[in-house]
Steps between C-alpha positions, in 0.01 A plus 500: 500500500356580158813371327483183711145421390583578138789254513285215634159582354518220242574238763222625724246495217628161386452351846154651528395382154636151558315469829172626352522269199638181654523544875824396666599302188517824305730688737833376361409538129353841577815608683721387211290684244500809721877485537539478121272803462706699754821415314344602169390835643845565648662411170281742307586773749859469374456415133159623392292758680799693634599603147149586381508801269881503471516386136690176570421161348451188711859377474642840594268513799623162616868582457485844659261398777695194608835681473378773735354245740832312503691824552282587799543155644876506443545843655310398815659153524772620739247669727496858372502697176810719499544844344739352245239242396240773461741699280572197278128428470431859393773475235359173366150646476640780285690258276185292447310819405262455793410865541185689591209269576715195423750609764226533763371152416856364505562635850176338617609164357844534659331549838270203445801285413673626813210361705571156349138385486512331159694169491833521318414196290190673363699814420766305311240299309337823385836654412596200287178541302571869448859438392392248237307777327745778586850345502661846492391540863719214624831695514316797651359284779831330582697825489249686717501231769880479514534878520246521780661215694839672473368848578669523839769235472502123451154348548382389840484115527120514499505716187748264338278196565205686348706585192604135462134395503415762239790402277410132516133579447589682178723217377838655581785335687622621836840549340351769274374688805838478673674629188266797477547584867877462476501726195417794724179600326380798699751455780853581604748212487583356842820648633481810283524799737225756540592832344343842464186664628271261313667209677434661838131497410532142379670399824214654698248313286689175552483542877145632483564832674383850414731779383474674838570186704764545770801280555331299776202420278729399214694271735179331617389447141840352415485257792147394409616433147796293617279299733261428217739426215807350667601186304518286814143585593380444144677163488347402834155550345578231243581727206676371189864572420395764244279672757787502750724663238236765436475560875878542520488758221215681673696508827799647318278767346360589843848536648614724216186712535557534875864599451405765246224649716711478816771711339236724344373585850851567637 
């Protein structure tokens, strides 16, 4: 309840102020001003106050804050944050030297992004401003998002649509995104067989099952995945041709993971 009131406090105060100052005529202007104040507060939670005392300049705060918010949003876009996505996120935090207090703040921002409360357009606008001052962050941002999206196989259609919006918002063509995804950054090429003990763990992560999951539980997870990612179902929801191709790759990955784990349990 406290978080709810914090999210809408500006609008409430704006309505109240507008009514006190101008009666019913002041309600709409007050609401608009309150909404703008709420958005400003949310923005500073990502790009300002969250990094207080971390020794980062304004542009770095914007780039790192928005990247983590986008990563949280991307990881949750398909409904759940998988173990593989958590592992990739941890690796990226280390590569960006977000350790100690910075790491704690980064995890908080990832969780806030996962909640999806700040509009994507506002996040991208802030990121563009940060990248103008810190252009060296651009390849880091793009690479991190592609790696996270490919953490447990080809991106889910919802994740892919989010990536397309991010790419376009940053001035990149959709073709660039498809090339990066096809390049296998952070993922196994479709059709390449699973091998070794690490791949058993990867197969479990792809299906979203624990290491001690029995064969019946693995089978249920596999069937849920097929039901969710089957190309025919994705196409029926009005997905683009590229999204259908990604769904087909994801389905192939699920089948290979099931085959590996099925034989592993034999």
